[in-house]
All heavy atoms as TSV, in Angstrom:
chain	resi	resn	atom	element	x	y	z
A	1	MET	N	N	-22.767	-8.858	31.162
A	1	MET	CA	C	-21.557	-9.099	31.930
A	1	MET	C	C	-20.460	-8.158	31.435
A	1	MET	O	O	-20.348	-7.899	30.247
A	1	MET	CB	C	-21.122	-10.553	31.773
A	1	MET	CG	C	-19.876	-10.857	32.561
A	1	MET	SD	S	-19.409	-12.587	32.584
A	1	MET	CE	C	-20.494	-13.190	33.841
A	2	PHE	N	N	-19.661	-7.698	32.353
A	2	PHE	CA	C	-18.578	-6.783	32.024
A	2	PHE	C	C	-17.224	-7.475	32.164
A	2	PHE	O	O	-17.053	-8.397	32.966
A	2	PHE	CB	C	-18.611	-5.557	32.940
A	2	PHE	CG	C	-19.836	-4.712	32.743
A	2	PHE	CD1	C	-20.917	-4.811	33.603
A	2	PHE	CD2	C	-19.909	-3.824	31.681
A	2	PHE	CE1	C	-22.042	-4.044	33.414
A	2	PHE	CE2	C	-21.034	-3.047	31.485
A	2	PHE	CZ	C	-22.109	-3.161	32.346
A	3	ILE	N	N	-16.271	-6.998	31.394
A	3	ILE	CA	C	-14.911	-7.538	31.422
A	3	ILE	C	C	-14.340	-7.507	32.838
A	3	ILE	O	O	-13.702	-8.460	33.274
A	3	ILE	CB	C	-13.990	-6.739	30.462
A	3	ILE	CG1	C	-14.476	-6.871	29.023
A	3	ILE	CG2	C	-12.544	-7.165	30.603
A	3	ILE	CD1	C	-14.348	-8.239	28.441
A	4	GLU	N	N	-14.570	-6.440	33.557
A	4	GLU	CA	C	-13.995	-6.292	34.900
A	4	GLU	C	C	-14.392	-7.442	35.832
A	4	GLU	O	O	-13.648	-7.793	36.740
A	4	GLU	CB	C	-14.372	-4.951	35.510
A	4	GLU	CG	C	-15.845	-4.779	35.757
A	4	GLU	CD	C	-16.239	-3.369	36.147
A	4	GLU	OE1	O	-15.443	-2.441	35.992
A	4	GLU	OE2	O	-17.371	-3.210	36.608
A	5	ARG	N	N	-15.530	-8.065	35.583
A	5	ARG	CA	C	-15.959	-9.182	36.418
A	5	ARG	C	C	-15.179	-10.457	36.092
A	5	ARG	O	O	-15.090	-11.363	36.913
A	5	ARG	CB	C	-17.453	-9.413	36.251
A	5	ARG	CG	C	-18.261	-8.235	36.793
A	5	ARG	CD	C	-19.725	-8.406	36.604
A	5	ARG	NE	N	-20.225	-9.427	37.517
A	5	ARG	CZ	C	-21.440	-9.915	37.471
A	5	ARG	NH1	N	-22.289	-9.499	36.543
A	5	ARG	NH2	N	-21.835	-10.823	38.335
A	6	LEU	N	N	-14.642	-10.538	34.895
A	6	LEU	CA	C	-13.880	-11.719	34.488
A	6	LEU	C	C	-12.387	-11.598	34.784
A	6	LEU	O	O	-11.674	-12.595	34.775
A	6	LEU	CB	C	-14.064	-11.966	32.992
A	6	LEU	CG	C	-15.473	-12.345	32.543
A	6	LEU	CD1	C	-15.509	-12.468	31.033
A	6	LEU	CD2	C	-15.917	-13.624	33.195
A	7	LEU	N	N	-11.898	-10.407	35.020
A	7	LEU	CA	C	-10.463	-10.188	35.197
A	7	LEU	C	C	-9.839	-11.022	36.313
A	7	LEU	O	O	-8.760	-11.586	36.111
A	7	LEU	CB	C	-10.163	-8.706	35.400
A	7	LEU	CG	C	-10.218	-7.871	34.125
A	7	LEU	CD1	C	-9.947	-6.404	34.444
A	7	LEU	CD2	C	-9.247	-8.371	33.091
A	8	PRO	N	N	-10.437	-11.133	37.485
A	8	PRO	CA	C	-9.792	-11.960	38.518
A	8	PRO	C	C	-9.575	-13.400	38.071
A	8	PRO	O	O	-8.519	-13.980	38.314
A	8	PRO	CB	C	-10.761	-11.877	39.703
A	8	PRO	CG	C	-11.476	-10.580	39.507
A	8	PRO	CD	C	-11.621	-10.448	38.008
A	9	LEU	N	N	-10.548	-13.989	37.412
A	9	LEU	CA	C	-10.407	-15.347	36.901
A	9	LEU	C	C	-9.331	-15.417	35.824
A	9	LEU	O	O	-8.482	-16.313	35.818
A	9	LEU	CB	C	-11.735	-15.837	36.336
A	9	LEU	CG	C	-11.734	-17.210	35.677
A	9	LEU	CD1	C	-11.359	-18.285	36.685
A	9	LEU	CD2	C	-13.082	-17.503	35.062
A	10	ALA	N	N	-9.345	-14.471	34.911
A	10	ALA	CA	C	-8.369	-14.451	33.825
A	10	ALA	C	C	-6.951	-14.279	34.355
A	10	ALA	O	O	-6.028	-14.958	33.907
A	10	ALA	CB	C	-8.702	-13.338	32.836
A	11	ARG	N	N	-6.768	-13.404	35.303
A	11	ARG	CA	C	-5.431	-13.179	35.876
A	11	ARG	C	C	-4.911	-14.419	36.581
A	11	ARG	O	O	-3.719	-14.699	36.561
A	11	ARG	CB	C	-5.455	-11.996	36.827
A	11	ARG	CG	C	-5.544	-10.683	36.124
A	11	ARG	CD	C	-5.438	-9.525	37.102
A	11	ARG	NE	N	-5.601	-8.265	36.407
A	11	ARG	CZ	C	-6.489	-7.340	36.740
A	11	ARG	NH1	N	-7.280	-7.514	37.769
A	11	ARG	NH2	N	-6.568	-6.222	36.051
A	12	GLY	N	N	-5.807	-15.154	37.198
A	12	GLY	CA	C	-5.401	-16.366	37.904
A	12	GLY	C	C	-4.923	-17.475	36.993
A	12	GLY	O	O	-4.139	-18.330	37.396
A	13	SER	N	N	-5.372	-17.481	35.760
A	13	SER	CA	C	-4.985	-18.540	34.828
A	13	SER	C	C	-4.038	-18.052	33.737
A	13	SER	O	O	-3.734	-18.797	32.811
A	13	SER	CB	C	-6.229	-19.160	34.193
A	13	SER	OG	O	-6.923	-18.193	33.431
A	14	LEU	N	N	-3.570	-16.840	33.855
A	14	LEU	CA	C	-2.693	-16.268	32.845
A	14	LEU	C	C	-1.286	-16.859	32.942
A	14	LEU	O	O	-0.689	-16.883	34.016
A	14	LEU	CB	C	-2.623	-14.749	33.036
A	14	LEU	CG	C	-1.884	-13.940	31.994
A	14	LEU	CD1	C	-2.587	-14.060	30.649
A	14	LEU	CD2	C	-1.819	-12.491	32.420
A	15	ALA	N	N	-0.777	-17.364	31.842
A	15	ALA	CA	C	0.577	-17.912	31.787
A	15	ALA	C	C	1.512	-16.831	31.247
A	15	ALA	O	O	1.255	-16.274	30.178
A	15	ALA	CB	C	0.614	-19.145	30.898
A	16	THR	N	N	2.578	-16.549	31.988
A	16	THR	CA	C	3.517	-15.511	31.571
A	16	THR	C	C	4.955	-16.012	31.654
A	16	THR	O	O	5.269	-16.899	32.448
A	16	THR	CB	C	3.396	-14.246	32.451
A	16	THR	OG1	O	3.731	-14.578	33.804
A	16	THR	CG2	C	2.004	-13.658	32.398
A	17	VAL	N	N	5.801	-15.440	30.818
A	17	VAL	CA	C	7.249	-15.663	30.875
A	17	VAL	C	C	7.935	-14.321	30.676
A	17	VAL	O	O	7.367	-13.404	30.094
A	17	VAL	CB	C	7.754	-16.659	29.797
A	17	VAL	CG1	C	7.211	-18.050	30.026
A	17	VAL	CG2	C	7.444	-16.181	28.401
A	18	MET	N	N	9.147	-14.242	31.156
A	18	MET	CA	C	9.948	-13.047	30.923
A	18	MET	C	C	10.517	-13.133	29.502
A	18	MET	O	O	10.709	-14.222	28.965
A	18	MET	CB	C	11.085	-12.948	31.944
A	18	MET	CG	C	10.595	-12.871	33.388
A	18	MET	SD	S	9.380	-11.571	33.693
A	18	MET	CE	C	10.335	-10.121	33.373
A	19	GLU	N	N	10.809	-11.990	28.911
A	19	GLU	CA	C	11.252	-11.977	27.517
A	19	GLU	C	C	12.604	-12.643	27.305
A	19	GLU	O	O	12.935	-13.019	26.187
A	19	GLU	CB	C	11.235	-10.557	26.954
A	19	GLU	CG	C	12.135	-9.584	27.662
A	19	GLU	CD	C	11.940	-8.152	27.183
A	19	GLU	OE1	O	11.188	-7.919	26.231
A	19	GLU	OE2	O	12.551	-7.267	27.783
A	20	ASP	N	N	13.379	-12.839	28.373
A	20	ASP	CA	C	14.663	-13.519	28.231
A	20	ASP	C	C	14.593	-15.001	28.633
A	20	ASP	O	O	15.608	-15.674	28.738
A	20	ASP	CB	C	15.746	-12.791	29.028
A	20	ASP	CG	C	15.430	-12.690	30.520
A	20	ASP	OD1	O	14.306	-13.042	30.930
A	20	ASP	OD2	O	16.307	-12.245	31.278
A	21	ALA	N	N	13.388	-15.514	28.832
A	21	ALA	CA	C	13.206	-16.924	29.195
A	21	ALA	C	C	13.492	-17.820	27.992
A	21	ALA	O	O	13.304	-17.411	26.839
A	21	ALA	CB	C	11.771	-17.148	29.670
A	22	PRO	N	N	13.928	-19.062	28.252
A	22	PRO	CA	C	14.130	-19.990	27.133
A	22	PRO	C	C	12.793	-20.371	26.490
A	22	PRO	O	O	11.755	-20.412	27.166
A	22	PRO	CB	C	14.802	-21.203	27.780
A	22	PRO	CG	C	14.522	-21.087	29.231
A	22	PRO	CD	C	14.277	-19.641	29.535
A	23	LEU	N	N	12.830	-20.650	25.223
A	23	LEU	CA	C	11.627	-21.053	24.487
A	23	LEU	C	C	10.992	-22.289	25.117
A	23	LEU	O	O	9.770	-22.424	25.137
A	23	LEU	CB	C	11.979	-21.311	23.021
A	23	LEU	CG	C	10.823	-21.561	22.081
A	23	LEU	CD1	C	9.855	-20.382	22.066
A	23	LEU	CD2	C	11.343	-21.838	20.681
A	24	SER	N	N	11.812	-23.160	25.677
A	24	SER	CA	C	11.289	-24.375	26.299
A	24	SER	C	C	10.363	-24.067	27.477
A	24	SER	O	O	9.427	-24.825	27.747
A	24	SER	CB	C	12.434	-25.286	26.754
A	24	SER	OG	O	13.248	-24.606	27.707
A	25	GLN	N	N	10.587	-22.965	28.165
A	25	GLN	CA	C	9.707	-22.582	29.268
A	25	GLN	C	C	8.312	-22.233	28.748
A	25	GLN	O	O	7.301	-22.674	29.293
A	25	GLN	CB	C	10.291	-21.405	30.048
A	25	GLN	CG	C	9.463	-21.020	31.254
A	25	GLN	CD	C	10.062	-19.857	32.029
A	25	GLN	OE1	O	11.149	-19.382	31.735
A	25	GLN	NE2	N	9.339	-19.392	33.019
A	26	ALA	N	N	8.265	-21.458	27.691
A	26	ALA	CA	C	6.978	-21.112	27.078
A	26	ALA	C	C	6.303	-22.372	26.529
A	26	ALA	O	O	5.093	-22.552	26.694
A	26	ALA	CB	C	7.172	-20.090	25.967
A	27	ALA	N	N	7.076	-23.250	25.908
A	27	ALA	CA	C	6.518	-24.483	25.356
A	27	ALA	C	C	5.927	-25.357	26.460
A	27	ALA	O	O	4.857	-25.948	26.287
A	27	ALA	CB	C	7.592	-25.253	24.587
A	28	GLY	N	N	6.596	-25.420	27.596
A	28	GLY	CA	C	6.084	-26.194	28.717
A	28	GLY	C	C	4.754	-25.657	29.220
A	28	GLY	O	O	3.834	-26.421	29.520
A	29	LEU	N	N	4.631	-24.348	29.307
A	29	LEU	CA	C	3.371	-23.743	29.731
A	29	LEU	C	C	2.271	-24.014	28.713
A	29	LEU	O	O	1.130	-24.301	29.086
A	29	LEU	CB	C	3.550	-22.240	29.935
A	29	LEU	CG	C	4.386	-21.833	31.142
A	29	LEU	CD1	C	4.726	-20.347	31.079
A	29	LEU	CD2	C	3.675	-22.173	32.436
A	30	LEU	N	N	2.614	-23.939	27.445
A	30	LEU	CA	C	1.625	-24.201	26.392
A	30	LEU	C	C	1.185	-25.664	26.398
A	30	LEU	O	O	0.048	-25.969	26.073
A	30	LEU	CB	C	2.192	-23.817	25.027
A	30	LEU	CG	C	2.334	-22.319	24.799
A	30	LEU	CD1	C	3.204	-22.051	23.579
A	30	LEU	CD2	C	0.980	-21.661	24.647
A	31	ALA	N	N	2.065	-26.540	26.778
A	31	ALA	CA	C	1.737	-27.966	26.787
A	31	ALA	C	C	0.849	-28.345	27.969
A	31	ALA	O	O	0.098	-29.314	27.884
A	31	ALA	CB	C	3.016	-28.794	26.827
A	32	THR	N	N	0.911	-27.571	29.043
A	32	THR	CA	C	0.216	-27.986	30.262
A	32	THR	C	C	-0.855	-27.040	30.772
A	32	THR	O	O	-1.741	-27.468	31.500
A	32	THR	CB	C	1.228	-28.181	31.408
A	32	THR	OG1	O	1.904	-26.948	31.657
A	32	THR	CG2	C	2.224	-29.263	31.086
A	33	ARG	N	N	-0.790	-25.770	30.406
A	33	ARG	CA	C	-1.632	-24.800	31.077
A	33	ARG	C	C	-2.502	-23.933	30.215
A	33	ARG	O	O	-3.563	-23.499	30.649
A	33	ARG	CB	C	-0.718	-23.837	31.850
A	33	ARG	CG	C	-0.740	-24.031	33.308
A	33	ARG	CD	C	0.086	-22.982	33.976
A	33	ARG	NE	N	-0.731	-21.822	34.309
A	33	ARG	CZ	C	-0.301	-20.769	34.900
A	33	ARG	NH1	N	0.943	-20.670	35.224
A	33	ARG	NH2	N	-1.097	-19.779	35.174
A	34	SER	N	N	-2.047	-23.583	29.052
A	34	SER	CA	C	-2.675	-22.468	28.361
A	34	SER	C	C	-2.569	-22.612	26.855
A	34	SER	O	O	-1.762	-23.384	26.350
A	34	SER	CB	C	-1.976	-21.181	28.803
A	34	SER	OG	O	-2.558	-20.057	28.208
A	35	ASP	N	N	-3.386	-21.838	26.149
A	35	ASP	CA	C	-3.294	-21.779	24.691
A	35	ASP	C	C	-2.382	-20.655	24.233
A	35	ASP	O	O	-2.023	-20.586	23.070
A	35	ASP	CB	C	-4.675	-21.567	24.073
A	35	ASP	CG	C	-5.558	-22.788	24.230
A	35	ASP	OD1	O	-5.014	-23.908	24.280
A	35	ASP	OD2	O	-6.776	-22.622	24.303
A	36	LEU	N	N	-2.042	-19.765	25.157
A	36	LEU	CA	C	-1.098	-18.700	24.824
A	36	LEU	C	C	-0.331	-18.293	26.059
A	36	LEU	O	O	-0.766	-18.508	27.183
A	36	LEU	CB	C	-1.802	-17.493	24.194
A	36	LEU	CG	C	-2.834	-16.732	25.012
A	36	LEU	CD1	C	-2.173	-15.646	25.830
A	36	LEU	CD2	C	-3.839	-16.110	24.074
A	37	VAL	N	N	0.850	-17.752	25.821
A	37	VAL	CA	C	1.718	-17.278	26.893
A	37	VAL	C	C	2.004	-15.813	26.638
A	37	VAL	O	O	2.391	-15.426	25.528
A	37	VAL	CB	C	3.044	-18.081	26.943
A	37	VAL	CG1	C	3.996	-17.503	27.968
A	37	VAL	CG2	C	2.764	-19.546	27.239
A	38	VAL	N	N	1.820	-15.010	27.663
A	38	VAL	CA	C	2.104	-13.583	27.576
A	38	VAL	C	C	3.576	-13.376	27.922
A	38	VAL	O	O	4.062	-13.889	28.931
A	38	VAL	CB	C	1.200	-12.785	28.540
A	38	VAL	CG1	C	1.576	-11.319	28.548
A	38	VAL	CG2	C	-0.259	-12.961	28.168
A	39	VAL	N	N	4.282	-12.641	27.082
A	39	VAL	CA	C	5.697	-12.350	27.292
A	39	VAL	C	C	5.807	-10.957	27.905
A	39	VAL	O	O	5.220	-9.998	27.395
A	39	VAL	CB	C	6.483	-12.418	25.964
A	39	VAL	CG1	C	7.953	-12.155	26.203
A	39	VAL	CG2	C	6.264	-13.767	25.285
A	40	CYS	N	N	6.576	-10.859	29.010
A	40	CYS	CA	C	6.700	-9.589	29.738
A	40	CYS	C	C	8.153	-9.167	29.842
A	40	CYS	O	O	9.057	-9.998	29.907
A	40	CYS	CB	C	6.137	-9.734	31.142
A	40	CYS	SG	S	4.393	-10.129	31.189
A	41	SER	N	N	8.361	-7.866	29.903
A	41	SER	CA	C	9.690	-7.312	30.152
A	41	SER	C	C	9.945	-7.303	31.648
A	41	SER	O	O	9.051	-7.581	32.455
A	41	SER	CB	C	9.775	-5.890	29.592
A	41	SER	OG	O	8.892	-5.046	30.308
A	42	ARG	N	N	11.138	-6.959	32.056
A	42	ARG	CA	C	11.485	-6.932	33.485
A	42	ARG	C	C	10.579	-6.006	34.298
A	42	ARG	O	O	10.208	-6.350	35.398
A	42	ARG	CB	C	12.949	-6.558	33.691
A	42	ARG	CG	C	13.869	-7.694	33.391
A	42	ARG	CD	C	13.821	-8.748	34.475
A	42	ARG	NE	N	14.455	-9.963	34.002
A	42	ARG	CZ	C	14.141	-11.161	34.419
A	42	ARG	NH1	N	13.211	-11.339	35.303
A	42	ARG	NH2	N	14.756	-12.204	33.943
A	43	PRO	N	N	10.187	-4.840	33.796
A	43	PRO	CA	C	9.255	-4.038	34.592
A	43	PRO	C	C	7.832	-4.608	34.609
A	43	PRO	O	O	6.943	-4.033	35.211
A	43	PRO	CB	C	9.260	-2.666	33.922
A	43	PRO	CG	C	10.446	-2.635	33.044
A	43	PRO	CD	C	10.742	-4.058	32.682
A	44	GLY	N	N	7.609	-5.750	33.954
A	44	GLY	CA	C	6.298	-6.367	33.954
A	44	GLY	C	C	5.368	-5.876	32.861
A	44	GLY	O	O	4.173	-6.090	32.918
A	45	ARG	N	N	5.928	-5.257	31.853
A	45	ARG	CA	C	5.097	-4.775	30.741
A	45	ARG	C	C	4.969	-5.837	29.665
A	45	ARG	O	O	5.911	-6.557	29.365
A	45	ARG	CB	C	5.703	-3.523	30.131
A	45	ARG	CG	C	5.658	-2.374	31.078
A	45	ARG	CD	C	6.094	-1.120	30.412
A	45	ARG	NE	N	5.970	-0.038	31.371
A	45	ARG	CZ	C	5.880	1.209	31.040
A	45	ARG	NH1	N	5.924	1.561	29.782
A	45	ARG	NH2	N	5.763	2.120	31.971
A	46	LEU	N	N	3.790	-5.900	29.068
A	46	LEU	CA	C	3.539	-6.827	27.975
A	46	LEU	C	C	4.437	-6.477	26.792
A	46	LEU	O	O	4.492	-5.324	26.375
A	46	LEU	CB	C	2.071	-6.728	27.543
A	46	LEU	CG	C	1.714	-7.464	26.275
A	46	LEU	CD1	C	1.407	-8.913	26.596
A	46	LEU	CD2	C	0.536	-6.821	25.591
A	47	THR	N	N	5.147	-7.471	26.294
A	47	THR	CA	C	5.968	-7.239	25.101
A	47	THR	C	C	5.552	-8.136	23.941
A	47	THR	O	O	5.980	-7.926	22.820
A	47	THR	CB	C	7.475	-7.445	25.380
A	47	THR	OG1	O	7.683	-8.765	25.862
A	47	THR	CG2	C	7.978	-6.449	26.391
A	48	GLY	N	N	4.707	-9.151	24.222
A	48	GLY	CA	C	4.251	-10.012	23.145
A	48	GLY	C	C	3.445	-11.186	23.656
A	48	GLY	O	O	3.230	-11.343	24.850
A	49	VAL	N	N	3.032	-12.032	22.718
A	49	VAL	CA	C	2.251	-13.226	23.017
A	49	VAL	C	C	2.799	-14.361	22.152
A	49	VAL	O	O	3.111	-14.164	20.980
A	49	VAL	CB	C	0.755	-12.999	22.695
A	49	VAL	CG1	C	-0.038	-14.272	22.857
A	49	VAL	CG2	C	0.179	-11.895	23.564
A	50	ILE	N	N	2.928	-15.541	22.754
A	50	ILE	CA	C	3.372	-16.729	22.023
A	50	ILE	C	C	2.247	-17.752	22.076
A	50	ILE	O	O	1.678	-18.000	23.138
A	50	ILE	CB	C	4.645	-17.330	22.651
A	50	ILE	CG1	C	5.800	-16.335	22.572
A	50	ILE	CG2	C	5.018	-18.638	21.962
A	50	ILE	CD1	C	7.047	-16.805	23.298
A	51	THR	N	N	1.941	-18.346	20.934
A	51	THR	CA	C	0.898	-19.367	20.863
A	51	THR	C	C	1.515	-20.727	20.531
A	51	THR	O	O	2.689	-20.811	20.147
A	51	THR	CB	C	-0.134	-19.028	19.776
A	51	THR	OG1	O	0.521	-19.080	18.493
A	51	THR	CG2	C	-0.755	-17.653	19.991
A	52	ARG	N	N	0.720	-21.771	20.658
A	52	ARG	CA	C	1.182	-23.105	20.262
A	52	ARG	C	C	1.600	-23.123	18.800
A	52	ARG	O	O	2.592	-23.746	18.427
A	52	ARG	CB	C	0.073	-24.128	20.489
A	52	ARG	CG	C	-0.180	-24.417	21.932
A	52	ARG	CD	C	-1.283	-25.423	22.112
A	52	ARG	NE	N	-1.473	-25.652	23.532
A	52	ARG	CZ	C	-2.562	-26.118	24.056
A	52	ARG	NH1	N	-3.588	-26.425	23.283
A	52	ARG	NH2	N	-2.657	-26.306	25.350
A	53	THR	N	N	0.858	-22.426	17.976
A	53	THR	CA	C	1.182	-22.357	16.552
A	53	THR	C	C	2.565	-21.738	16.342
A	53	THR	O	O	3.326	-22.188	15.488
A	53	THR	CB	C	0.111	-21.549	15.795
A	53	THR	OG1	O	-1.152	-22.169	16.008
A	53	THR	CG2	C	0.408	-21.467	14.313
A	54	ASP	N	N	2.900	-20.720	17.110
A	54	ASP	CA	C	4.225	-20.098	17.002
A	54	ASP	C	C	5.326	-21.110	17.302
A	54	ASP	O	O	6.347	-21.153	16.603
A	54	ASP	CB	C	4.353	-18.913	17.962
A	54	ASP	CG	C	3.419	-17.776	17.630
A	54	ASP	OD1	O	3.122	-17.557	16.436
A	54	ASP	OD2	O	2.986	-17.082	18.575
A	55	ILE	N	N	5.133	-21.918	18.346
A	55	ILE	CA	C	6.141	-22.916	18.723
A	55	ILE	C	C	6.291	-23.965	17.628
A	55	ILE	O	O	7.398	-24.309	17.216
A	55	ILE	CB	C	5.772	-23.592	20.061
A	55	ILE	CG1	C	5.661	-22.583	21.193
A	55	ILE	CG2	C	6.760	-24.709	20.388
A	55	ILE	CD1	C	6.944	-21.969	21.647
A	56	VAL	N	N	5.164	-24.474	17.137
A	56	VAL	CA	C	5.207	-25.497	16.078
A	56	VAL	C	C	5.886	-24.937	14.837
A	56	VAL	O	O	6.727	-25.595	14.216
A	56	VAL	CB	C	3.784	-26.019	15.758
A	56	VAL	CG1	C	3.785	-26.874	14.508
A	56	VAL	CG2	C	3.231	-26.777	16.946
A	57	ARG	N	N	5.558	-23.710	14.455
A	57	ARG	CA	C	6.164	-23.085	13.287
A	57	ARG	C	C	7.683	-22.950	13.474
A	57	ARG	O	O	8.464	-23.260	12.579
A	57	ARG	CB	C	5.549	-21.715	13.044
A	57	ARG	CG	C	6.081	-21.038	11.777
A	57	ARG	CD	C	5.393	-19.703	11.516
A	57	ARG	NE	N	3.969	-19.915	11.235
A	57	ARG	CZ	C	2.967	-19.388	11.941
A	57	ARG	NH1	N	3.198	-18.599	12.958
A	57	ARG	NH2	N	1.726	-19.634	11.607
A	58	HIS	N	N	8.101	-22.542	14.652
A	58	HIS	CA	C	9.532	-22.370	14.937
A	58	HIS	C	C	10.252	-23.721	14.821
A	58	HIS	O	O	11.319	-23.797	14.214
A	58	HIS	CB	C	9.737	-21.777	16.337
A	58	HIS	CG	C	11.157	-21.636	16.717
A	58	HIS	ND1	N	11.937	-20.593	16.267
A	58	HIS	CD2	C	11.950	-22.413	17.481
A	58	HIS	CE1	C	13.159	-20.746	16.760
A	58	HIS	NE2	N	13.189	-21.845	17.497
A	59	VAL	N	N	9.673	-24.743	15.419
A	59	VAL	CA	C	10.295	-26.081	15.351
A	59	VAL	C	C	10.375	-26.554	13.911
A	59	VAL	O	O	11.413	-27.060	13.466
A	59	VAL	CB	C	9.518	-27.080	16.232
A	59	VAL	CG1	C	9.979	-28.506	15.978
A	59	VAL	CG2	C	9.673	-26.719	17.700
A	60	ALA	N	N	9.317	-26.363	13.148
A	60	ALA	CA	C	9.297	-26.806	11.747
A	60	ALA	C	C	10.346	-26.066	10.919
A	60	ALA	O	O	11.006	-26.663	10.074
A	60	ALA	CB	C	7.913	-26.599	11.155
A	61	GLU	N	N	10.497	-24.786	11.166
A	61	GLU	CA	C	11.460	-23.985	10.395
A	61	GLU	C	C	12.905	-24.317	10.768
A	61	GLU	O	O	13.804	-24.112	9.963
A	61	GLU	CB	C	11.202	-22.509	10.624
A	61	GLU	CG	C	9.915	-22.012	9.966
A	61	GLU	CD	C	9.576	-20.574	10.317
A	61	GLU	OE1	O	10.284	-19.962	11.162
A	61	GLU	OE2	O	8.590	-20.068	9.770
A	62	HIS	N	N	13.123	-24.792	11.991
A	62	HIS	CA	C	14.496	-25.037	12.449
A	62	HIS	C	C	14.835	-26.512	12.591
A	62	HIS	O	O	15.908	-26.847	13.078
A	62	HIS	CB	C	14.717	-24.299	13.773
A	62	HIS	CG	C	14.660	-22.830	13.624
A	62	HIS	ND1	N	13.491	-22.113	13.767
A	62	HIS	CD2	C	15.609	-21.920	13.300
A	62	HIS	CE1	C	13.726	-20.833	13.552
A	62	HIS	NE2	N	14.992	-20.684	13.262
A	63	ALA	N	N	13.938	-27.375	12.154
A	63	ALA	CA	C	14.194	-28.811	12.211
A	63	ALA	C	C	15.224	-29.196	11.156
A	63	ALA	O	O	15.240	-28.653	10.062
A	63	ALA	CB	C	12.896	-29.591	12.005
A	64	THR	N	N	16.052	-30.119	11.513
A	64	THR	CA	C	17.033	-30.612	10.538
A	64	THR	C	C	16.635	-32.021	10.120
A	64	THR	O	O	16.090	-32.791	10.907
A	64	THR	CB	C	18.458	-30.660	11.151
A	64	THR	OG1	O	18.422	-31.475	12.321
A	64	THR	CG2	C	18.917	-29.256	11.511
A	65	ALA	N	N	16.883	-32.331	8.867
A	65	ALA	CA	C	16.580	-33.665	8.357
A	65	ALA	C	C	17.519	-34.651	9.025
A	65	ALA	O	O	18.710	-34.435	9.121
A	65	ALA	CB	C	16.734	-33.708	6.851
A	66	GLY	N	N	16.971	-35.751	9.510
A	66	GLY	CA	C	17.800	-36.699	10.249
A	66	GLY	C	C	17.908	-38.009	9.670
A	66	GLY	O	O	17.738	-38.685	8.872
């Protein structure tokens, strides 16, 4: 099997956000749709990837004792 045969399926399930989107948007996609979110610039170029682990780490680092 070749990658090109899987691309249509992969593109259909790809979760993306713009690089200026709020973190909560990426977190929502991770909670409901995907294990990772692709971050894109305005021209649609890949600028990064966010995973569930990234979100958890960010929350843990910025949590305040209550």
